[in-house]
LUMBA-38166 format. One line per 4 residues: number of its first residue (from 1); their letters; for each residue y, x, z of C-alpha. Coordinates in steps of 0.001 Angstrom, whole numbers. Layout:
BEGIN
NUM = A = Y/X/Z  ...
# end
This chain:
BEGIN
1 = XXXX = 6427/16851/28053  9673/17660/29785  12618/16468/27766  14635/19430/28984
5 = XXXX = 12683/21906/26886  15001/23512/24370  14404/22281/20846  15106/23884/17501
9 = XXXX = 16322/21701/14667  14846/22501/11288  17060/22591/8229  16717/23805/4738
13 = XXXX = 15452/20691/2970  18049/17997/2369  16230/14660/2135  17718/11402/974
17 = XXXX = 16125/8039/187  15995/7522/-3543  17266/4003/-4158  14296/1661/-4458
21 = XXXX = 11862/4494/-5075  10416/4067/-1622  9439/6137/1311  8765/9837/1504
25 = XXXX = 10568/10194/-1833  12961/13074/-1403  15634/14650/-3485  14830/18313/-2993
29 = XXXX = 17560/20845/-3367  16539/23477/-5831  14264/26053/-4315  16381/28619/-6067
33 = XXXX = 19638/27833/-4259  21318/30831/-2685  21282/29516/911  19421/32124/2904
37 = XXXX = 20225/35551/4261  19337/38907/2770  17849/42014/4249  18129/45539/3014
41 = XXXX = 19519/46702/-300  19820/44213/-3102  16955/44471/-5579  17734/44762/-9282
45 = XXXX = 18325/41311/-10637  15206/39894/-12224  14540/36620/-13968  11570/34366/-14482
49 = XXXX = 8837/33415/-12021  7870/36039/-9430  5001/38258/-10530  1753/38645/-8620
53 = XXXX = 2916/41896/-7061  6151/40333/-5838  4272/37370/-4394  1920/39684/-2488
57 = XXXX = 4759/41870/-1203  6967/38973/-72  4189/37061/1672  2876/40249/3258
61 = XXXX = 6236/41070/4818  6855/37479/5888  3426/37136/7505  3702/40502/9255
65 = XXXX = 7046/39634/10849  5826/36161/11810  2690/37573/13442  4760/39969/15531
69 = XXXX = 7125/37229/16701  10096/38734/14863  11670/35437/13887  14969/36829/12603
73 = XXXX = 13223/39365/10400  10707/36839/9058  13544/34452/8211  15156/37065/5931
77 = XXXX = 12144/36824/3635  12906/33142/3006  15535/31492/850  17035/29710/3875
81 = XXXX = 17193/32096/6796  19559/29876/8785  16989/27097/8844  13887/29260/9174
85 = XXXX = 14920/31389/12154  15277/28587/14762  11840/27164/14034  10134/30552/13919
89 = XXXX = 11848/31356/17232  10683/28069/18763  7158/28819/17544  6928/31660/20039
93 = XXXX = 9451/30699/22729  9126/26914/23066  5622/26373/21741  4267/29490/23502
97 = XXXX = 2103/30451/20533  879/34056/20739  -1718/36365/19199  -913/35055/15748
101 = XXXX = -3179/36174/12920  -2463/34965/9380  -5027/35304/6598  -3781/34624/3066
105 = XXXX = -6087/32990/527  -6227/33384/-3223  -2815/32785/-4761  -2393/30071/-7367
109 = XXXX = 509/31510/-9288  3357/31729/-6778  1700/29408/-4248  -298/31054/-1477
113 = XXXX = -2610/29139/880  -3182/30707/4262  -4989/30237/7549  -3363/30682/10954
117 = XXXX = -5343/31534/14086  -3478/31919/17339  -3491/31202/21071  -1329/28690/22913
121 = XXXX = -666/29783/26510  1244/27816/29132  1332/28232/32910  -2047/29906/33161
125 = XXXX = -3755/27684/30581  -4743/28944/27139  -6424/27447/24122  -7162/28587/20584
129 = XXXX = -5160/27105/17726  -6180/27096/14094  -4816/25396/10977  -4162/25850/7266
133 = XXXX = -915/25718/5337  648/27119/2205  3897/28542/881  5497/29180/-2478
137 = XXXX = 7458/32240/-3510  10524/31658/-5691  13197/33861/-7206  16800/33715/-6037
141 = XXXX = 19083/33352/-8992  21942/35420/-7657  19964/38511/-6612  16632/38189/-8373
145 = XXXX = 14818/38607/-5038  11405/37043/-4547  11578/34908/-1377  9504/32331/465
149 = XXXX = 10708/28842/-453  11532/27555/3034  9968/24294/4138  9166/23321/7749
153 = XXXX = 5574/22702/6611  5191/26451/6045  4983/26868/9828  2653/23882/10290
157 = XXXX = 1617/21309/7663  2636/18365/9870  6206/19571/10423  8973/17708/8628
161 = XXXX = 12735/17983/8382  14301/17958/11864  11038/18615/13751  10327/21351/16257
165 = XXXX = 7336/22584/18283  7073/22502/22070  4364/23119/24652  4475/21711/28167
169 = XXXX = 3709/18612/30167  3334/15708/27779  6349/13440/27453  4082/10459/28074
173 = XXXX = 713/9899/29742  -2225/9403/27363  -3445/5882/26704  -6809/4446/25808
177 = XXXX = -5893/1692/23395  -8439/-1098/23101  -8746/-3943/20630  -8795/-7661/21419
181 = XXXX = -12494/-7396/22370  -12159/-4273/24508  -13343/-1782/21871  -11659/1624/22118
185 = XXXX = -9366/2499/19193  -9026/6204/18356  -7167/8019/15605  -10400/9842/14766
189 = XXXX = -12192/6599/13890  -9123/4788/12547  -6855/7468/11005  -4080/5012/10101
193 = XXXX = -3586/4248/13769  -2610/7842/14601  1197/7393/14409  905/3881/15865
197 = XXXX = -1097/5069/18872  1548/7775/19397  4244/5091/19442  2237/2928/21840
201 = XXXX = 1709/5911/24101  5433/6720/24120  6423/3149/24947  3640/1995/27243
205 = XXXX = 2068/5171/28619  3804/4811/31987  2939/1118/32258  -716/1795/31490
209 = XXXX = -1026/3917/34630  -2128/7223/33125  -1242/10794/34098  339/13270/31626
213 = XXXX = -1580/16302/30453  -325/19570/28945  -94/19822/25168  1362/21447/22105
217 = XXXX = 3287/18790/20218  5727/18166/17417  8987/16751/18711  10790/14733/16070
221 = XXXX = 14523/14716/15465  14780/10912/15428  15876/9651/18825  13115/7754/20594
225 = XXXX = 10398/8823/18147  7069/9571/19807  5890/13176/19976  2937/14063/17746
229 = XXXX = 269/15847/19768  -1358/18842/18048  -3410/20493/20790  -4314/19521/24353
233 = XXXX = -4403/22365/26879  -5078/20192/29907  -6361/16646/29728  -4315/13909/31322
237 = XXXX = -5740/10707/32706  -5469/7921/30128  -4410/4427/31087  -5983/1450/29336
241 = XXXX = -3667/-326/26889  -4624/-3706/25393  -3656/-4452/21788  -4016/-7479/19526
245 = XXXX = -5900/-5463/16900  -9451/-6244/15783  -11631/-3165/15331  -13635/-4985/12653
249 = XXXX = -10590/-6002/10604  -8997/-2591/11157  -12094/-860/9774  -11930/-3054/6649
253 = XXXX = -8218/-2308/6222  -8759/1448/6577  -11535/1376/3984  -9510/-753/1556
257 = XXXX = -6337/1378/1489  -8313/4589/958  -9033/3456/-2590  -5353/3369/-3583
261 = XXXX = -2795/6111/-2956  507/5182/-1315  -881/1881/-30  -266/-157/3116
265 = XXXX = -1680/-3406/4491  -1154/-5684/7495  -3242/-8640/8668  -2028/-11222/11186
269 = XXXX = -3422/-14378/12803  -1094/-17220/11710  -1896/-19390/14733  -677/-16741/17190
273 = XXXX = 1289/-14050/15323  -1117/-11396/16582  -1517/-8351/14333  -5205/-7859/13555
277 = XXXX = -4938/-4707/11459  -2414/-2215/10113  -3375/582/7739  -1602/3125/5564
281 = XXXX = -2854/5618/2992  115/7891/2327  645/11617/1888  3799/11522/4039
285 = XXXX = 2201/9813/7056  4934/7161/7078  4098/3756/8581  5211/1803/5531
289 = XXXX = 3119/-1167/6702  5609/-1826/9540  8676/140/8467  8652/-103/4670
293 = XXXX = 11794/-1307/2918  10929/-2183/-661  11568/-4989/-3126  8571/-7368/-2830
297 = XXXX = 8652/-8670/-6386  7239/-12120/-7091  5698/-12517/-3644  9286/-13438/-2708
301 = XXXX = 8748/-16671/-4641  7111/-18108/-1519  10514/-18081/194  12314/-18979/-3038
305 = XXXX = 10085/-22005/-3579  10668/-23091/26  14420/-22746/-561  14288/-24972/-3650
309 = XXXX = 12170/-27585/-1842  14124/-27595/1431  17447/-27892/-407  16219/-30812/-2507
313 = XXXX = 16618/-28910/-5781  13043/-29471/-6978  9545/-29953/-5613  5990/-28843/-6277
317 = XXXX = 5597/-31481/-8972  9238/-31368/-10029  10588/-29529/-13064  10682/-25726/-13274
321 = XXXX = 10705/-24901/-17016  9454/-21444/-17999  11329/-20105/-21057  10770/-16666/-22583
325 = XXXX = 13990/-15390/-21069  16804/-16515/-18811  20377/-15207/-18627  22373/-15201/-15410
329 = XXXX = 25898/-13766/-15364  25245/-11576/-18414  21938/-10197/-17110  18803/-11166/-19047
333 = XXXX = 15545/-11721/-17179  12085/-11744/-18749  8561/-12682/-17752  5570/-10391/-17727
337 = XXXX = 4365/-9551/-21218  1981/-12144/-22600  3118/-15086/-20472  3521/-18052/-22826
341 = XXXX = 6657/-20171/-22360  6319/-23726/-21040  9415/-25885/-21170  7589/-28720/-19385
345 = XXXX = 6294/-26677/-16437  6474/-27935/-12864  7314/-25696/-9914  3582/-25497/-9122
349 = XXXX = 2870/-24411/-12714  5526/-21701/-12703  4571/-20516/-9204  878/-20172/-10083
353 = XXXX = 1702/-18315/-13336  4429/-16253/-11622  7112/-17219/-14134  10324/-15311/-13387
357 = XXXX = 12597/-17275/-15659  11760/-20589/-13969  13225/-19319/-10721  16144/-17511/-12371
361 = XXXX = 17160/-20773/-14092  17740/-22294/-10636  20254/-19587/-9681  22941/-22028/-10830
365 = XXXX = 21898/-24546/-8202  21426/-22366/-5132  24335/-20978/-3168  24739/-17240/-2703
369 = XXXX = 23523/-17561/888  20838/-20255/445  17995/-17755/185  19380/-15789/3130
373 = XXXX = 19565/-18852/5361  16026/-19900/4422  14688/-16394/5161  16480/-16120/8487
377 = XXXX = 16342/-19650/9864  12940/-20739/8553  10966/-17478/8268  12612/-15369/11010
381 = XXXX = 13539/-12497/8665  16549/-10220/8520  18044/-10645/11998  16922/-7326/13485
385 = XXXX = 15346/-8981/16518  11584/-8530/16130  9885/-6880/19107  6373/-6178/17880
389 = XXXX = 5587/-3468/20438  6274/-545/18092  9159/192/15697  9221/-2273/12813
393 = XXXX = 11503/-3544/10051  12416/-7243/10089  13044/-7611/6362  16353/-8032/4570
397 = XXXX = 17442/-10912/2346  21217/-10479/2083  23561/-13047/596  24267/-11652/-2859
401 = XXXX = 26593/-12742/-5604  26563/-11862/-9273  23266/-11023/-11006  21616/-10325/-7637
405 = XXXX = 21682/-14054/-6810  19074/-14504/-9534  17319/-11180/-8977  16786/-11952/-5286
409 = XXXX = 14939/-15159/-6191  12217/-13098/-7870  12072/-10409/-5204  14235/-7790/-6914
413 = XXXX = 17960/-7275/-6386  18752/-6459/-2767  15708/-8017/-1093  13625/-5599/991
417 = XXXX = 10388/-6182/2861  7370/-4497/4388  3750/-5685/4288  4253/-6832/7902
421 = XXXX = 7161/-9064/6833  5211/-10512/3945  2122/-11229/6054  4408/-13074/8466
425 = XXXX = 5951/-15040/5574  2492/-16191/4515  1602/-17084/8095  4770/-19205/8399
429 = XXXX = 4197/-20829/5001  682/-21912/5944  1416/-23181/9459  5069/-24218/9313
433 = XXXX = 5717/-22229/12498  7311/-18790/12677  5429/-16743/15246  6897/-13277/15511
437 = XXXX = 4143/-10696/14890  3036/-8599/17886  673/-5655/18183  548/-5650/22003
441 = XXXX = 481/-8791/24137  3859/-10098/25248  2501/-10234/28797  2418/-6440/28872
445 = XXXX = 6203/-6149/29205  7477/-9743/29098  9735/-8930/26137  11647/-11714/24416
449 = XXXX = 10244/-12485/20969  12246/-13622/17961  12282/-17315/17078  13076/-19434/14007
453 = XXXX = 13032/-23117/13046  10000/-22931/10801  9295/-25291/7924  9059/-29074/7500
457 = XXXX = 5511/-30415/7193  6108/-31554/3616  7243/-28053/2585  4167/-26507/4200
461 = XXXX = 1916/-28928/2341  3513/-27983/-970  3466/-24239/-332  -196/-24314/690
465 = XXXX = -1078/-26316/-2414  797/-23917/-4708  -693/-20824/-3056  -4164/-22366/-3239
469 = XXXX = -3702/-23058/-6930  -2547/-19460/-7468  -5702/-18216/-5698  -8106/-20485/-7548
473 = XXXX = -6716/-20802/-11061  -3500/-18765/-11197  -2602/-15079/-11272  -4616/-14281/-8116
477 = XXXX = -7816/-16072/-9118  -9745/-12993/-10196  -9025/-11128/-6980  -9671/-14066/-4649
481 = XXXX = -12877/-15177/-6372  -15800/-15583/-4010  -13738/-16154/-870  -14752/-19338/919
485 = XXXX = -12752/-21494/3302  -9102/-22452/3028  -7503/-19841/762  -4205/-19152/-966
489 = XXXX = -2334/-16199/-2458  701/-14912/-4326  894/-11899/-6608  3890/-9659/-7142
493 = XXXX = 5090/-6568/-8943  8452/-4938/-8378  10091/-2680/-10922  11481/537/-9476
497 = XXXX = 13878/2924/-11218  12213/6212/-12067  8639/4931/-11746  6310/4621/-14710
501 = XXXX = 4665/1558/-13163  5853/-1178/-10872  5009/-1433/-7181  1989/-3658/-6616
505 = XXXX = 2355/-6465/-4035  -52/-9178/-2943  -352/-11597/-60  -3032/-14106/764
509 = XXXX = -4624/-16166/3493  -8099/-17303/4391  -8459/-19769/7242  -6654/-18192/10238
513 = XXXX = -6006/-14765/8715  -2991/-13835/6559  -2669/-10410/4963  -223/-8583/2727
517 = XXXX = -416/-5240/960  1810/-2968/-1098  903/-27/-3335  3766/2068/-4626
521 = XXXX = 3477/2775/-8356  350/607/-8273  1060/-1691/-11220  597/-5461/-11121
525 = XXXX = -249/-7288/-7928  -3894/-7725/-8916  -4294/-4042/-9811  -4114/-2492/-6338
529 = XXXX = -2578/-4578/-3555  -4720/-7594/-4459  -8101/-5923/-3970  -6876/-4498/-646
533 = XXXX = -5907/-7922/688  -9115/-9529/-581  -11218/-6872/1176  -9429/-7543/4459
537 = XXXX = -9755/-11329/4105  -13508/-10995/3525  -13957/-9847/7123  -13049/-13369/8204
541 = X = -10843/-12240/11103
# end
């Protein structure tokens, strides 16, 4: 699609990341803010929720103006006319959507579902468009008017803050992505791959040798973000694009995440760094598997244990006492409820039982940057140099003083990771070699991959033994039961402000497959993320 097409930037919803609360968590400005325009004489000030009659009248006027292409008029029936008008204008002018017919459904209080049927016409080509959305009518405090609460998703359910609609020649030729065995990968069969296939198309469409078609698409505000195709008016010629994915493992990952809301999983082959599967089950469509930035909880103890071993502080069979609580610089740390103290525990004992206080007690003996250096130099994290083939986050383990020195050791504090990062950590721990994950072969574009020193053989031996013990008789035993071969795992849960439950984290390996999963607000590691990883590992790679 020609980049010169005029775009309309959507406003009206101010979104900010909420601390550690995760992705797609927005701080919504009150729907009752007085930010939009007004039309006609001011109605007598009313209070309380809009009545059924007001809801019908407001939606009727809004739909009628929208259908007729009167963007400015339609915008006056919203509580943010300045944001609504550009998108409603682009709907007709840039997206070339005509013959709009909107059919409201049965209202649920002030929320009205509706169906849109229209025609997209561009340079002699036309195609029918149909979709469903919904809106909510709210009352403006200052005037008492009943108005449509403006959200970009009112116009189309896939629109988000900063998006616009355009129709024209596609920005990139279509691709036919295939897995490692030549099987075609489609977003219809593997829904999680939808955004990823869009990214692959944007980056490698020209290299794959295809020809652009004509389409209606969402153009995102973020620079370099791939367009999201909504409707194809004229088919292009797809070019074949090889990936490292395995259709069999991908199918298992898709099925596993569907059972747990707000979940993501990644599987990699430790011997090569190739990504075998990536799946997300999220309402916001965000690729948290590759781009997530969340505290990984006790799964971080893989890196923390490596730090203690590599710095000669303790070893697998060395001391790591597990008291009820540990205090570091006036902050008190506790273990999970029900974990009995063990003053004679070894590092292997405390690792397998996921004892927080054992690691916190060693905060005195590690330097503020010890964990950071281990993560960067041994595991390849936090240097912003991964080139996986699509946008990805490289993890972050910053050097932290104060209470965060201890908190980072147990995967809280300022540590952030994605399931991709954690799967790579497990791959490095089990092989001793950091192989930067890739989702398309390096040979496709000859890009330079990130490197790191990796781990000493003795450290690898100890980490594998501790992870195996965790999987067979420790906190992960129930989840990993029944898996044959060489196995290991680590559980994790990360407390998040404002959430009733912790985020569930889990990573594990079986032979030459390593996987990691995260479920926001999922509870303990074995509650949600664990079953996801186990299901993926059962496929055997």
